[in-house]
N, C-alpha and C positions, 0 to 999 in steps of 0.2 A: 684507106678506109675512109668513107664520106663522114663528113662532120655530122650528119644526121643519125649516125650509128652509135657505137659504143662510147666514142670520145665525147659526143654531146651529152649522152647520159651521164658520163663521168663528170664533165664540167658542171652540169645542172646539179648533180649530187654534191660536188664541192660547194657550189653556191648555196645549196640548201643547208649543208652542214654549217657553213660559215654564219648564215642568217640565224639558224636555230641556236648555235652556240652564242652568238652575239646577243640575241634576245634574252637567252637564259642568264648570261653573265649580267646583262643589264638589270634583269628582274632580281637576281640574287643581290647585285650591288645596290639596287634601290632598297631592298629589304633590309640589307645590312646597315645602309646609311640611315634609313628610317629608325632602326633599332638603336643605332648609336645616338642619333638625335634625341630620341625618346629617353634613353638612359641618361645621357649627359644633361638634357634638358630637365629631366625630373630632379636630378641632383642640384642643378643650378636653381630651378624654381624653389626648391626647399631652402637652399642658402639664402636666396634672395628675400623670401617671405620671412625667414628667421631674422634676417638683418633688419627688415621693416618692423618686425615684432619688437626687437630690442630698441630700435631707435625711437619707436613711437612710445612704448611702455615706459622707457627710462624717464623722460621728462614728465609725462603725464602722471605716473604713479607718484613722483615726488610732489607734484603740485596737489594731487589728490590727498596725499597723506598731510601735507601742510594746511590744505583747506579744511580737512576733518578735524585737525588739531585746533584750528581757529574756531570751528563750530563748537568745540568742547570748552571754550573760554567762559568761566563763570561771569566775567564782566559783561561780555556780549549778551549772554542769556538774561542777566539782570536788566540790562538796558533795553533789550527787545521786549521785556515784560513791562517796562515802565519808560517809554520812549521820551516823554516830555520832560523828565527831571533833568535839568541842566548839568548837575554834577555827574550823573551817570552817562549823559551824552559825551561829556568831555573825556571822561575815562575811556569810554568804548572807542572813540575816534582815535585816541592815542593807541589804544590796543591794536586797533586795525592797521594804523600807520607803521607799527612795528612789524606786523605780518606783510604788509605791502613791500617793505624793503627787503623781505626774504623770497617773496614770490619771483619767479623767473621773468615775468612780464612786468614786475613792479606795480601791478594794479590789484585792486580788490573791488568787490561789490557786496552789498548787504541790502536785501529786500525784506522789510519787516511785515510780518503777516497781518498784524493787527491794523496798522495804518496804510499799508501798501506803499510806504515811502521807499524810494530806491536811492541808496548811497553809494557813491563811486569816486575813486581817485586813481589817476594814472601814474605812469613811472616818473613823470616830471613834477608831480605834485601840483598839477595845474588847478585842481578844485579845492586846494586847502582853504578851509574856512567856508567853503560852498560845496561840501561833499553831498548834501541832499540835492539830487539832480532832478528828480520828478517823482510823480506818484503813478503807480501802475494802475492800469484801467482794464478790467476784463473784457471790455468791449472793443479795445484796440487790438488789431491783429499783431502789432509788433510786441505786445505785452503778454500774449498767450502763453509763451514759453514758461513764464513764471507760475501761472495757474495750473498748467499741465504738470509741472515739477511738483507742486504742492499735493496734487492728486496722486502722484506716484508713491508706491511703497519703498522705492530704492532709496537708500541713504544718500546716494550721490549719483549724478548723471552727467554725461558728456554731451554738449549741445552745440553744434556749429551754427551760429546765427549772427547776422548783422544787427547791430544795435543802432536803430534809426535816430534815438535821441542823441547818442554819444558820437554817431557816425564812425563806428569802428566795427570790424568783423573779426570775430575771435573764435577760437575753439574754447567754448565756455565749460568751466568745471562747477557744476551746481551741487552744493552740499546742503542738506536739510539741517537746520539747528532746532533742537527740541529741549524742553525741560520736562523730563519725564515723558509723559504721553502727549504733553501739550506741544503743538507745532508753533514755532516762533517765527519762522521765516526761512529764507534761502540765502546763503552767502557762498563766496567762492572767488575765483580768479579766472583769467583766461590767457590763452596763448595767441598771439596774432597769427591769423590763418596764413598769411604770406610766408611768415617765418616757419610755420609747421610744415607747409608744403615744400619750401626750399630745403629744409633740414631733413625731413622724414620721408616725404612723398616722392620727390624727384629722384631719379636714378641716373648715375653716370653710365650704366650699362647700356650699349646700343640695343635698341629693340625691346627694352624691358621698362615696364612702369608699374607704379604701386597705387592701389586704391584701398581706401579704408571704408567700410560699410557697417551699418548696424545690423541687428538680429534680422530685420525685415528685408535686408539688402539695399536700404536706402543709402546713397553715397554720401559720406561724411567728409572725405578728403580726397581730392584728385588734382593733378597738375593742371587739368582743364576746369577751371572753376564753374564754367557753365554747367557742367554736369553735377555739381554738388547739390544735394537736397537740404537746403537751409531750413532750420527750425522744423526738423522732422518730427519733433515731440508734438506739434500742433496739428499734423496733418493726418488724414485717413490714408490707408494703404493704397488706394488707386491714384492718389494725388502725388505720391512720392516718386522721386527720380531714383530708380533702382539700378543696380548693376545688371539685372536680368534683361533690361531693355538694350544692353549693349550686345547681347548674345543673339546670334542670327536664327537659331532653331529652337523649338520646343524641347527637343531631346537634350540639348545642351543646357537649357535653362533648368530642366528637371534634374539633370546630373549635378550641376553646381548647387541647387537647392538641397539635394540629397547629401552631398558632401558637407555642407554647412551644418546641417542637423546632426550628422554623425559626429562632427568636431565638437559640437556643444556638449556631447555626452562622453567625450574622451578627454584623456589627459595628455597634454604636451605632444600633439600629433599634427603632422602636416599632411594634407591631401593634395595630390597633383592630377590633373586631367587635361586632356586635349579638347579645346573648344574653338568654335568659329566665332570670332569677335570682330564686328564691323567689317565683314567681309574677308578676314585674314585668319589663317589657322594660328592659334596661340596655344602655348603650354601655360596652364594656370596653375599657381600654387596658392593654397588657402590655408591660414592658420587662424585659431580662434584666440582673441585677446580677452581672456576670461574676466580679468580685473576691471575692464571697462566695457565689457559686453559688445565689443566690436570684432570685425573680421578683417584681418590683413590679407589682401588679394594681390599677388604678383602676376602681371600679364607679360609673357615672354613671346615675342613674335618669332615663330620657329625659323622662318626663312632667314630672318636677320641674324638670329642667334647662331645658327649653324648653316653657313653657306654650303649648299651641296654641289656648287660648281666644281669644287675640287675633286668630287667623285667623278664627274664627268671627264675630267682630265685623265683620270685612271682608266675609265672606260675607253676613251679614245686611244690611248697608248695600247691597251689590250687588243682593241680592234685592229689597229695597224699591225701589231705583232702577229696576231692570228692570221690576217690576210697575207702577210709576208710568208708565214710558214706554209699556208695552204697553196700559195703560188709555187713555192719551191717543190713542194711534194707533187704537184701537177706537172711540172716540167720534167721532173725526175721520172714519174711514172709514165709519161708519154714516151720518153726516150727508151726506157727500159721494157716497157710492156706494150703500150698501145700501138706504137709503130710496128712492132714485130707482130702483134696480133692482126694488124691490118694486112700484112703481106700473107699470113696464114689464111685470113678470111678470103682474100682473092683467089688463093689456090683452091680453097674449098668450092668456090663458085664455079671455077673451071671444071673441077670434077663433077659437080652437079650437073653441069651441061653436057657431060659425056666425054670430056677430054682428060684422059688418064695419063697424058704425057708430060704433065707438069713437073718442073723441078723446082725444088724449095731448098735453098742452101742455107746453112746455119754453121757459124764458126764459134758458137757458144755452147758451153757444157751445162748451163743452168736448166731450170725446168722448161722454159720455152724452147730452148735448143733441142732438148730430148724430145719435146713435143713435136717439133718440126721433122725431126729424123724419123720418129715413130710415124708421124703423118705420111711420110713418103712410103714407108713400109706398108701402111694400111692401104695407100692408094693402089700399090701394085697388087696386094691381096684382093682388093675389091674388083679390080679389073679381071683377075683370074676367075673369082667367084662369080662375077657377072656373066661371064661366058658360060660357066657351068649352069648357072640359074636359067639362063635362057633356053638351053637345051632341056632341062628339067620341066620348065614351064610348058614347053611344046608337048612333051610327053603327057604331062598331067592334064593339059587341056583336052587331049584326045580321050583320056579316061573319063573326064567329067562329062563330055558329050554322050558317051556310052551310058553313064549313070543317069543322065537327065532323061534320056530315051526310056530307060527302065522304070523311072519314077512316073513318067507320063502313062505308061502301060498300066502300072499298079493303080494309079489314080482312076483310070477308066474302069478297071476291074472292080474297085471299091465302090465306085458309084453304081455300077451294075448290081453288085452284091447288095448294097443298101436298098436299091429299088425292089429286088427279089425279096429281101427280108421283110419290107413293108407289105409287099403283096401277100407274103406267107402269113404275116400277122393277120391281115384282113381275112384271107381265105380260111385260116385256122379258126379264127374267132367265129366266122360265119358257119363253117362246117361243125364246129363244136356246139354252137347255139342251136342248130337245126334239130339234132337229136334231143337236146335238153328241152326244147319247146315241145317235141312230141311227147317226151316223158311227162312234162308238166301238164299237157292237155289230157293225156290218158289218166293220170292220177286224179285230175280235177273231174273227169267223166265218171271215174269209179266212185268218188266221194259223193257225186250227185245221185247216182243210181242206186248205190248200195248204202247210203248214209244211214238209212233207218234200220238196216239189217246188221249193221257192224257193232261189235261191242266197244267199250270205251278205249281198251288198249290198242285195238286195231285202228280206231279213229286217230288216236295219238301218233301211232306209227305212220299212218297215212300222211298226217300233217307235217311230221318230221321229214318225210320224203319229198313232199311238195315244197316245203321251206328250203330245204337243201338244194333243190333244183333251182329255185328262184335265186338263192344266194350264189350258186355256181354261175348262173347267167349274168348276175351282176358283177361277179368277179371277172368274167370274160370281158364284159363291157369296159370295166375299169382298166384291165390290162391292155385292152386295145386302145383306150384313151392315153394311157401312159406311153404306149409305144409310138403314138403319133405325135406327142407333145414335143415341140422343138423341131419337127420335120416339115412344118409349113414353109414352103418355098416362096410364098408371097412376100414382096418387099415390105420392110416396116414402114409405117405411116405415123403421122402425128396423131396421138390418142389423147383425148380429154378425159383425164381420170376422173374428174368430178362427174362427168355423164356415165362412166363405167360403174362407179360406186353407186350412183342413183339407180342404174339398171339392175345391179346386183341385189340391192335392197328390195327392189320391186319384185323380182323373181323369188325371193325368199320371204315375201310378205306374209303368206300364209303361215309358214312355220314359225316366223317371229311372233305373229298374233297369237297363235296357239300357245307359245311359250309365255306370253304376257311380258315380253321384253321391252326395254327402252334402248333405242340406238341414238347416240350422239355423234354427229360429224363435227369435230371441234376445230377444223381449219379447212380453208379452201384448198383445192387440189390443182396441181399444175397440169400442163400438157407435156407428154414425153414422146420419144420415138419408141414404137413397139407394135406388137401384134394385138389388136383390139380383142379378138376373140380369146386369146390365151390370157390376157390380163383380166378379162371379165371372169374367166374360170377361176383365176387366182383369188380374186376377192370373194367370189361365191364360196369357194372351198373354205377360205379362213373364217368368213362370217358364219357359214354353216356349221363349221366346227364349234365356233363359240356358242351357237344356239344348241347344238346337240349335247355338248358336255357341260351344260349349265348346272348349277348346284340347286338342290331342292330346299336349301336352308334359307335362301334369300332370293328376292326378285332379280331376274336376269337384267344386266346392265352391260351394254357393248359400247366402246368408244373407238371411233375410227379417225385417225388424223394423219397429218404429214408435216414435215419441217425441212427447211434448207440446211443441208450439211456440207456446203461448199462445193465439191465437184458431183455430189450425189444428192438425190432426194431420199429422205428416210420416212417410210410409211409405218404404221402400226394398226393392229386390231387387238384391242384389249377387252378382256371380259372378266367377270367376277365368278368364274365357274369353279370346277372341282380342282383345277391346277395340275400340274405335271411335276414329277419328281426330277431333280436336277440330273440324277443318273441316266434319265431317259431322254434328255434334250436331243442328243444326236441320233439316238435310235428311232425317234419319233418320225424321222424323215426317210427311213428305210422302207423298201416295198414290202407289203403284206405284214408290217409291224403293228400290232395292236397293243395299246397300253392299258386297256380296260377289258373286263370279260364281255364276250359277245352277248350274253344274257342280259347284261345291263344296257349296253349301248350297241346298235347296229353299226355295221360298217365293214369294209373289206381291207383297211389299212393301207390304201394306195393314195388317198386324197392328199396327204402332205408330201408324199413323194412327188406327185404331180406339181404341187406348188414350188417345191424346190427346183424341179426341172425347168419350170417356166421362168423363174427368177434368174437362174443361171443362164438360160437361153438369151435373156435380156441383159447379161453381163452384170447382174446384180449379186447380193448375198442375202440370205435369210437365216434368222436365228430365233431362239426362244428365250424368254425371261419369265419365270413362273415360280409360284409358291403354293404348296399343297393347301386346299380349302381357302384360298385367298383370291386366286385368279391367275390368268396368263396373258403375256405380251407376246404376239407374234410380230416381229419386226423384220422388215426387208428394205433393201435399197435398190434404186434404179439410176442409171447415169443421167446427169443433166446435159443439155445440149444448147446451142446458141438459140434454137427456136423455143426453148421452154418458156411457158408464160410464168412471170414472176409472181411470187406470193410472199406474204410477210413471213419472217421466221417465227416458228411456234416456239413456245418456251420449253 
């Protein structure tokens, strides 16, 4: 068997199965790995942000509590109200020194509202006896934090700010000191920013970092101090360095903003979400530190946290195992099936070429062995049947030759009979019309000569006779027209139906004018292959029908149109006449079938039969859609051809 046959298709199928399975496995593995990363990362993000929450709150809350206690000191309140009294100053400085030794940083500050004086001492007691360091000035940018704190309604605030006067940068804890409703100043302590970053912000976990931001997203603590928004209290929102600037897309910024707002209204909750930060995908954990109105944000680089290379190793091992399994199956299948099928295929080609002497040996009892033996039996049977069939074909061919000769004879006889029938119809109509014309002429002569001497009954009888003769003559003419329809042997030609419709309307112009009707041609008409005379009679009959069976209750309105229906053109003639009952839709196309009394509307009942015969002669279909006292749609189709002139589709 050639490699281009079954074996090639089998090998291609094996390769396709391998690729599809490998791609599916990689997709599932990637999905599982992503799920594991998301699940483990969410848990890790929550733990990381919880740890940051505890590490930051523990020292800050202690310092806040101690500073608030300091603000409740009666000695400090009394001195702030009367700063110039030496005895009060001495007692107040002693009181603040006692608190200084308790503060973690070993420092304190006190800014008195009335004077604007700023008192400070550090852990070394460097300013003992010189605690008054400077006076705060609202016009200096470095002092604006103080005046912003005074305007705040919060009892305490956390402010990360470098003090240019003291040349220190701290996480400042600002606590308002009041005497009732009277604001006396701001006091507090600070934690060295470097110590805070080292102990709270920096993370030992690879790929993880902590950031602390305020309610507006302004960064208050980060291991990269260049990103910290110092003195956020004094800045407008557009000027602040926010965490949102680190996020790469608007959707991520909006997601983080939404998570922060949710946390503000929830209790003890952590939000985790995936965001693109500085060009890398991060798992972000967010917790709200309600006591200090900060957010702790843990940024975890997903690729660093969970190396997905280990999953690629699993994928590689799976791919090698799958390839080995498919190779083993291929070799085994080729030996047990494909090679034997190849020999069977060679034998079938020999038989197809007419060589029935082939010998196919098989020493196996499996399905292919039985197939080979049965194939040899079949080959012998085919050889015997072929000989029998050849003899039968020769005998049948002789019978078919006789049958073909008989069919040719019958076709000639049928052609002759059709010609005789048409001649008979013409002669019969002519011979029938001759005596009718004579009867009509004599009756008319009698009416003219004896008209004055006849009574009214005789005149009526004479009128009935003349009318009957005329109807009989018209009936014969219509019958002759019906018999000739479809028998025109002239070849079909290209017919412009727009011209045919215009000619039909022109021929019916008198009856349309008498009826006071309005005709609308609502679309252009194509050209089709057909018999121009028959198609003209078709439109004349349908338009004439619409004029004849108009309603007396409303002005006549006729619509003629056409539309493209794919392989056919669909035409319609629509009127607002008396309508046709649904039960009469099929009967209307039968010969001599009248659906209304002759006294109300003249006619022989052949017009629609002629229309149907013309449409069917052109390989089309005609049908009726109508409603009593509303109007009627006569619709018919004609085939399209390559030479049809295109028109726009009608609605």
